[in-house]
C-alpha positions in Angstrom: 93.9 37.3 119.3 92.2 40.6 118.0 88.6 40.6 119.8 85.9 39.7 117.3 83.1 42.4 118.6 80.6 45.2 117.3 82.5 48.7 117.0 80.6 52.0 115.9 82.9 55.2 115.4 82.3 58.3 116.8 83.5 61.5 115.0 82.6 64.7 117.8 83.6 67.8 115.9 83.5 70.6 118.7 84.3 74.5 118.7 87.8 74.0 120.3 89.0 70.4 119.9 88.1 67.1 117.6 87.6 63.8 118.7 87.1 60.3 117.2 85.8 57.3 119.7 85.2 53.9 119.3 82.5 52.5 121.3 81.6 48.4 121.5 78.4 47.1 121.8 77.9 47.6 125.3 78.3 51.7 124.4 81.6 51.5 126.3 84.5 53.3 125.3 87.6 51.4 123.6 89.6 53.7 121.9 89.7 57.7 121.7 91.6 60.4 120.5 91.7 64.3 120.8 93.2 67.3 118.9 92.6 70.7 119.3 92.6 73.2 116.5 93.1 77.2 115.8 90.7 79.6 116.6 91.3 83.0 115.2 90.2 86.5 116.3 90.7 88.7 113.4 89.0 91.6 114.7 86.9 92.0 117.7 83.7 89.9 117.6 85.2 87.7 114.9 85.6 84.4 115.3 86.8 81.9 112.7 88.4 78.2 111.6 90.2 77.1 109.4 88.1 74.4 107.4 91.1 72.0 106.3 92.7 72.0 109.5 89.1 70.6 111.3 89.6 68.1 108.4 92.8 67.3 109.2 92.3 66.9 113.1 89.6 64.4 112.2 92.1 62.7 110.3 94.6 62.4 112.8 91.9 61.4 115.2 90.6 58.2 113.6 94.2 56.7 112.5 95.5 57.2 116.1 92.2 55.9 117.9 92.2 53.1 115.3 96.1 52.3 115.9 95.2 52.5 120.1 92.3 50.3 119.7 93.8 48.0 117.7 97.1 47.9 119.8 94.4 47.0 122.5 93.6 44.0 120.2 90.3 45.0 119.2 89.7 43.7 115.6 88.4 47.1 114.5 88.6 46.3 110.7 86.5 43.8 110.8 84.3 45.0 113.6 83.5 48.8 112.5 79.9 48.9 111.7 79.5 52.5 111.3 80.3 55.7 111.9 78.4 58.8 113.3 79.2 62.7 113.6 78.0 65.2 116.0 79.8 68.8 115.2 79.7 72.6 116.6 76.3 73.7 114.9 75.9 77.2 112.8 79.2 77.6 112.3 79.1 78.3 108.3 81.4 77.0 105.5 81.3 77.6 101.8 83.7 75.6 99.0 84.2 75.0 95.7 82.7 72.3 94.4 85.3 71.8 91.8 88.2 72.0 93.8 87.3 71.2 97.4 88.7 73.9 98.9 87.1 76.6 101.3 86.6 79.6 99.7 86.7 81.7 103.1 87.6 80.5 107.0 84.6 79.0 108.7 83.0 81.8 110.7 82.2 80.4 113.8 78.8 80.2 115.7 79.5 83.0 118.5 81.1 85.3 115.4 79.4 88.6 115.7 80.1 90.6 112.5 76.6 90.0 110.8 75.5 92.8 113.5 74.6 95.2 111.0 73.2 92.5 108.5 70.8 91.7 111.2 69.7 95.3 111.9 69.1 96.1 108.7 66.5 93.1 108.1 64.9 94.3 111.2 64.2 97.5 110.1 63.3 96.1 106.7 61.1 92.9 107.3 57.2 93.3 108.6 57.9 91.1 111.0 61.3 92.8 112.7 63.5 90.8 114.5 60.9 87.8 114.5 60.2 87.7 111.1 61.1 84.3 110.5 59.7 82.6 113.5 57.0 81.2 112.4 58.7 79.3 110.0 62.0 78.6 111.6 61.4 79.1 115.3 64.7 81.3 115.6 64.6 85.2 115.7 67.0 87.1 113.4 70.4 87.2 115.2 74.2 86.8 114.1 73.8 83.2 116.3 72.4 81.6 113.1 73.8 79.9 109.7 72.1 82.4 107.4 73.6 85.9 108.5 77.1 84.4 108.3 76.1 83.1 104.4 74.5 86.6 103.9 78.0 88.2 105.1 80.3 85.9 102.8 77.8 86.5 100.0 77.8 90.3 100.2 81.5 90.5 101.2 83.8 87.8 99.7 84.6 88.1 96.3 85.5 84.6 95.7 82.2 83.4 97.2 80.2 85.4 94.8 82.2 84.2 92.1 81.7 80.9 92.6 78.2 81.3 93.5 77.5 82.9 90.2 79.9 80.0 88.2 77.4 77.3 90.2 80.7 75.9 91.7 79.8 76.9 95.6 78.7 74.7 97.8 77.2 75.8 101.2 77.1 73.8 104.6 77.6 73.7 108.3 80.7 71.6 109.8 78.7 68.0 109.2 77.9 68.7 105.6 81.7 69.8 105.1 83.0 66.8 106.9 80.3 64.4 105.1 81.0 65.3 101.8 84.8 65.4 102.2 84.5 61.6 104.1 82.3 60.4 101.0 84.5 61.5 98.1 84.7 65.3 98.2 85.4 66.6 94.3 84.2 62.5 93.5 80.8 62.6 93.9 80.8 63.4 97.7 77.5 63.7 99.1 76.2 66.8 100.3 73.7 66.1 103.1 73.0 67.9 106.5 70.6 66.7 109.1 67.3 67.8 110.2 69.0 69.5 113.5 71.8 71.5 112.2 69.3 73.0 109.4 67.0 73.9 112.0 69.9 76.1 113.2 70.3 77.8 109.8 66.9 79.8 110.1 66.2 78.7 106.4 64.9 75.1 107.3 61.0 75.2 108.1 59.9 73.3 110.9 57.1 71.5 110.5 58.1 70.5 106.7 62.0 69.9 107.1 62.6 71.3 103.7 64.3 74.6 103.1 62.0 77.3 103.5 61.1 78.7 99.9 59.9 82.6 100.7 63.0 82.5 103.2 65.1 81.8 100.8 63.6 84.1 98.4 63.4 87.1 101.2 67.2 86.9 101.8 68.1 85.9 98.4 69.6 82.9 98.9 70.2 80.3 96.2 68.6 77.3 96.4 71.5 75.4 94.4 74.6 75.8 97.1 72.0 74.2 100.1 72.8 70.8 101.2 69.9 68.0 101.0 68.4 67.3 104.6 68.2 64.2 106.1 66.8 62.5 109.1 69.1 61.9 112.1 70.0 57.8 111.5 70.0 56.2 108.2 72.6 55.3 105.8 74.1 58.6 104.6 77.1 56.9 102.3 79.7 55.1 103.0 83.6 56.5 103.4 85.9 56.9 100.5 88.9 56.1 99.5 92.0 57.7 101.4 90.4 57.3 104.9 91.8 54.3 107.5 87.7 53.2 107.5 86.9 53.2 103.7 83.8 51.7 103.1 82.1 51.6 106.6 79.0 53.7 106.2 78.0 57.2 107.6 74.7 56.5 109.4 74.7 59.2 112.3 74.6 62.6 111.8 73.2 65.6 114.7 74.2 68.8 115.7 76.3 68.6 119.3 73.4 69.4 121.4 71.3 67.7 119.9 73.3 64.4 120.2 74.4 65.4 123.8 70.4 65.2 124.3 70.5 61.7 122.4 73.4 60.5 124.6 71.6 61.5 127.6 68.3 59.8 126.5 66.5 62.5 127.1 62.6 61.5 126.6 59.4 63.8 126.5 59.6 66.7 129.3 63.4 65.7 130.3 66.2 68.2 129.8 70.0 68.2 129.2 72.6 70.7 129.8 75.7 70.7 128.2 78.8 72.8 129.6 81.4 73.3 127.2 82.5 76.8 125.5 79.0 77.5 125.9 76.3 76.2 127.6 73.1 74.7 126.0 69.7 73.6 127.5 67.6 71.6 126.0 63.9 70.5 126.5 62.3 67.7 124.8 58.6 68.7 124.0 57.8 65.4 122.2 56.0 65.9 118.8 54.9 68.9 120.0 56.2 72.3 118.9 55.8 74.8 121.5 56.3 78.7 120.3 58.5 80.5 123.0 57.3 83.5 124.6 60.3 83.7 127.1 63.0 84.2 124.9 64.1 80.7 124.2 64.4 79.0 120.3 62.0 76.3 119.3 63.7 73.6 117.4 64.2 70.0 116.5 65.6 67.6 119.3 66.1 64.6 117.1 64.4 62.6 114.0 65.5 58.7 114.3 65.1 57.8 110.9 63.3 58.2 107.6 59.8 57.5 108.6 60.3 58.5 112.8 58.5 60.9 114.2 60.2 64.3 114.7 60.9 65.3 118.4 61.1 69.2 119.3 62.8 70.8 122.0 63.0 74.4 123.6 66.3 75.5 123.6 68.6 78.0 125.6 71.8 79.1 124.3 74.2 80.5 126.4 77.3 82.1 124.4 80.0 82.0 127.4 80.0 79.2 129.7 83.3 77.3 130.1 85.4 80.0 128.0 84.8 82.7 130.8 87.2 80.2 132.6 89.3 79.8 129.6 89.1 84.1 129.5 90.8 83.7 133.2 93.7 81.2 132.0 94.7 82.7 129.0 93.5 86.7 128.9 94.0 87.5 132.7 96.3 84.9 133.4 94.7 84.4 137.2 94.8 80.8 136.8 97.2 78.2 134.8 94.3 75.5 134.3 90.6 74.6 134.9 91.4 72.8 137.8 92.7 75.7 139.4 89.3 78.0 139.1 88.0 75.1 141.1 90.7 75.4 143.5 90.4 78.9 143.9 86.7 79.2 144.5 86.5 76.3 147.1 88.8 78.8 148.9 85.6 81.2 149.4 82.1 80.4 150.7 80.6 83.3 148.7 81.8 85.7 146.0 81.6 88.6 148.7 78.9 90.2 146.7 80.9 90.0 143.6 78.8 89.1 140.6 79.9 88.4 137.0 78.4 88.5 133.5 80.5 87.2 130.6 78.6 89.1 127.8 81.8 89.3 126.0 79.8 88.8 122.6 76.6 90.1 123.8 74.2 88.0 126.1 71.7 84.9 124.3 68.8 83.1 125.6 66.7 84.5 127.2 67.9 88.1 126.8 68.9 88.4 123.6 71.1 91.7 123.9 73.6 91.8 121.2 74.7 95.4 122.9 75.6 93.5 126.3 78.9 93.7 127.0 80.6 91.7 130.0 80.6 93.5 133.6 81.9 92.4 136.9 80.6 94.5 139.8 80.2 94.6 143.4 84.0 94.9 143.7 85.3 95.8 147.0 88.5 96.2 148.7 87.9 93.0 150.3 87.3 91.6 146.7 90.3 88.6 145.9 90.9 86.2 143.0 89.2 83.3 145.0 85.7 85.7 144.7 86.4 86.8 141.1 86.5 82.6 140.3 83.7 81.5 142.2 81.6 84.6 140.6 82.6 83.2 137.1 81.5 79.7 138.2 78.3 81.1 139.5 77.9 83.4 136.2 77.5 79.5 134.1 74.7 78.4 137.0 72.8 81.8 137.2 72.7 81.8 133.1 71.4 78.2 133.1 68.6 79.1 135.5 67.4 82.0 133.5 66.9 79.7 130.4 65.6 76.6 132.9 62.5 79.3 134.7 61.7 80.4 130.8 61.0 77.0 130.2 58.9 76.6 133.1 57.0 79.8 131.7 56.5 78.8 128.1 55.2 75.3 129.1 52.8 77.0 130.8 49.7 75.2 131.8 51.0 71.8 130.8 52.8 69.6 133.6 55.4 71.6 134.5 58.7 69.1 134.0 61.1 71.2 135.7 59.9 70.4 138.7 60.1 66.7 138.7 63.2 66.2 136.3 66.4 66.1 137.5 68.6 68.3 135.1 71.1 66.0 133.7 74.3 67.6 132.7 77.2 66.7 130.8 80.5 68.3 128.9 83.8 69.2 130.3 83.0 71.4 133.0 81.0 69.4 134.8 84.1 67.7 136.2 84.0 71.0 138.4 82.2 69.4 141.7 81.7 73.0 142.8 80.2 74.5 139.5 77.4 71.6 139.7 77.1 71.8 143.3 76.2 75.8 143.1 74.0 74.8 140.0 72.1 72.2 142.5 71.6 75.0 144.6 70.4 78.1 142.4 68.2 75.9 140.6 66.6 74.0 143.5 66.4 70.7 142.1 68.9 67.5 141.7 71.9 67.6 139.2 72.6 64.7 137.8 76.2 64.1 136.2 76.5 61.0 134.2 79.6 58.4 134.5 80.5 59.8 130.9 80.1 63.5 130.7 81.1 63.3 127.4 77.5 62.4 125.9 78.2 64.5 122.8 79.6 61.4 121.4 77.9 59.2 122.6 74.7 60.4 120.8 76.5 60.4 117.6 77.5 56.6 118.0 73.8 55.9 119.6 72.0 57.4 115.9 74.6 55.4 114.0 74.0 52.3 115.5 70.3 52.9 115.5 71.1 53.9 111.3 72.6 50.0 111.0 70.7 47.9 113.1 73.2 47.6 116.1 71.0 48.8 118.8 67.1 49.8 119.1 65.6 52.7 120.1 64.6 50.3 123.8 68.5 50.3 123.8 69.2 53.8 123.5 66.8 55.3 126.2 66.5 52.2 128.6 70.0 52.6 130.2 69.6 51.5 133.9 72.7 50.2 133.8 75.0 53.3 132.4 73.0 55.4 135.3 74.0 53.6 138.3 77.5 55.6 137.4 75.8 58.8 137.7 76.5 61.2 140.5 73.9 63.3 141.9 74.2 66.9 143.3 71.3 68.1 146.0 70.4 71.8 146.5 71.4 72.8 150.0 70.8 76.8 149.5 67.7 77.9 151.3 65.0 79.7 149.5 65.2 83.2 151.1 69.2 83.4 149.9 68.3 82.1 146.6 66.2 84.6 145.7 68.2 87.5 147.2 71.4 86.0 145.2 68.8 85.9 141.7 67.5 89.3 142.6 71.6 90.5 142.6 72.2 88.6 139.2 69.4 90.3 137.8 71.1 93.7 138.5 74.1 92.7 137.3 72.7 91.6 134.1 71.1 94.7 133.6 74.2 97.0 134.1 75.7 95.0 130.9 72.7 96.2 128.6 73.8 99.1 125.8 77.8 99.1 125.9 78.5 97.8 122.8 79.4 101.3 121.6 81.8 102.0 124.5 84.9 103.9 123.0 88.1 102.4 122.3 
C-alpha cells in the first residue's frame, strides 16, 4: 500500500549535471536521480551547453525519480504538492517564442568570449568598469548574462533576426526550464526570479525591476526579457507531457541562493558551496552593503511577493572542483576525485608548491581577466602528491581571500566572520582533507551538513513555502537536521598560517598579465 504523505520536488540544474530530488515533509530525501550532460568548449575560453540536452536531462531525472519513489511505496501522484527549481546562474539562452527552439547553444557562466565587449564598454562608459555598480551591484565582467546576451545580439544572425521579428526570448536556465515546463509554445510562462535576475547586470537591486537606463545604454530590447518574480510564489503549473502535469511550480532560486536557503543562513551568517567553482555568500539582511574589496552586492532571497528582501555579499571563485577535474581529465594524474584526496593525504604539506587555477582569469576579489593558471615552487623533490595537495589548497586559499574581503567590507559593523562557523556544502566537501585545510587556513570552524547537497534542499524549501507546506520557522529552525553536521576545527598555528598566505599572494601575482602569451 502506497504511503500517503506530502512531497516537494526539486529540480537542481547545475553546470555539469541535472538532478531531481523528492523530499517528504521532514525534508528527508525519498527519491533522486542525476544525469550528466555535455559541456562544449569550441574555442579556448568558450564554454557552451545544449539547452535541449538540459531539458531532456530534466525529463529523464524526473521520470526516473518518480519511478524509484513509487516503487518504494510512496504515493507521488497524489502527494506531490509543488516543484522548486534551482539552476546554474548567468548561463544565457535565447530561443524562438514561436518554435521553442534555441537560437544558439547556451553560453555558460564561466565563458570569457565577451572580453572584448567588456573592454570596449569600460573605455566607452564614464564609470568604466564600475559604471553599473550603483544600480546592479556588479562590475562589467564576462561573468554576467548581459555581456553574453550582447555577444549573441552582435554575432548570431538567427538571434538578431528573431529579435527584429519579436520572436526572441532571453533567459537564464531557470527561465528556459519554467517556460518549457509550463507549456512552451503553448502559453509557457516567461519569468525569472530576483536572484537570477540580480546576476544579469540588468536588474536594479533596490527596485527589483529591469533598469531602463541600463537597457538603453546597452541597447537591449526590454521585450525579450522575462518578468521578475520572488523566490517563493506560485509561478504556474506544469503542462501536459510531463510526469507531474498540473503540479504548481512555486519556488525558484539561482543555485548559490538556494544553497544559502538550504543552509538556513540568517543575517550575519555565511556559506560556501564547493562545486565546479566555489561561491561564498554572507547574508546582510535588508541592508545593501557596497563592497570596496572586490565582492559583489547581490540578492540573498525574497521569500514571497510581499516578503522583505535579504541581500548578500558574494565572492565567486571560477575554478574549485574543476581543478580536480583538470587533474583527472587533462593531465591524467588521477582517475577520480577520491584519488586526489588519497594522494594529498600521503604528504603533510605541498613542499612549497602553490597552484593558482586561473584558467579563465580570476574572479573575486581579484577580478583579473588577464590572469592565467600557474604552478610555482616546483623543485626536483616535487611529486604528484604535492601537486594534488596544492590543488586542494588552492580552493581553500581562494575562499579565505573572499572571507577576508567580507571582513573588510563589514567594517565598523559587528564582524560576523569571527563568530560564525563557515557552513559548507557541495560535492567537494566529502573530501575531509579539503575541509580540514579550509579550517586551518581560515582559523575558524568549518561545518559540513549531514546532507551536503543543500542547493536542491533550498529550492524545495522555497517551493514548500510557496504552497504552505512549510513556514519560515520550519526552514530556519532546523536543530534536528544540524545534529548530523560534522565540524572541522583549525589546528594550524597562526605564524605558519600567515607565512602560507604570504606565499599564496606571491603565486597569485604571478598569474597577472598572462592572457597574451604566444601560442
